[in-house]
N, C-alpha and C positions, 0 to 999 in steps of 0.2 A: 571479577577482575581477571586480567590476563596473567598468565605464568605463575599462578598461586602455587602450582604443584612443584615449581623450581625454587621457591623461596624457603629459606631456612630461618624460621621465625625464632628458634632458640639462639642461632647465631646472632640475629639482629637484636635480641634482647641482651645478649652478653657484650655487644659492642658498645663501649662507653663513649666513644667519639670525643676523646679528651675532655670528658666531663667528670666530675662537677666543676663548674667554673662560675665565677662572679664577673659580672661585667658592670661598668659604670656607664650610665646612659646620660646623654646631655640634652636630648630634645625635650623642651619644655612640655609638649603635648603628652609625651610618654611618661614623664614625671608626674604630671597631673593625673594621668589615667591610672597608673600603677601605685602611686602613693609613695615614691621614693626614687632616689637616683641610682640604686644598685639593683641588679637583676641576677637571680640565681638560676643556673641552667642544671637540671638534675639529670643523671643518667637514666636510662630506661629501667634498669633494675631497681632504683629507688621508687619509681612509680609502681612497679610491680609489687614491691613489698607493701607499699601503702594500700594498694588495692586488695591485697590478700588479708589485710587486717580488718576489712569491712565484713561484718557477719553476712551470711547467705540470705539473700532476699532483700537486703538494704541497698540503698543507692547513695552514691557520692558523686559530686561533680568534680570536674578538672579544677575549677576554681577552689573548691574546698581543700583538694590535695595540695594546690600551690600555697594556700594559706598556711597549711601545716609546715610546708617547707620554708616558708618565710620566717616562721617562728625559730 
């Protein structure tokens, strides 16, 4: 990837971008696909905290992390 030496990944992780937020979706295809009419957008730090709870050597998918956030 280009310019990786210029990226500050710590700053990108700390940038919440007005999150967390809940959004109501109205598209019937999206409602059927995701199983509801509300969507939760988590900040990057929440994903980081969830991934750090996984024991070393174990694997978790983004879908499983999203399920945890949905609860």
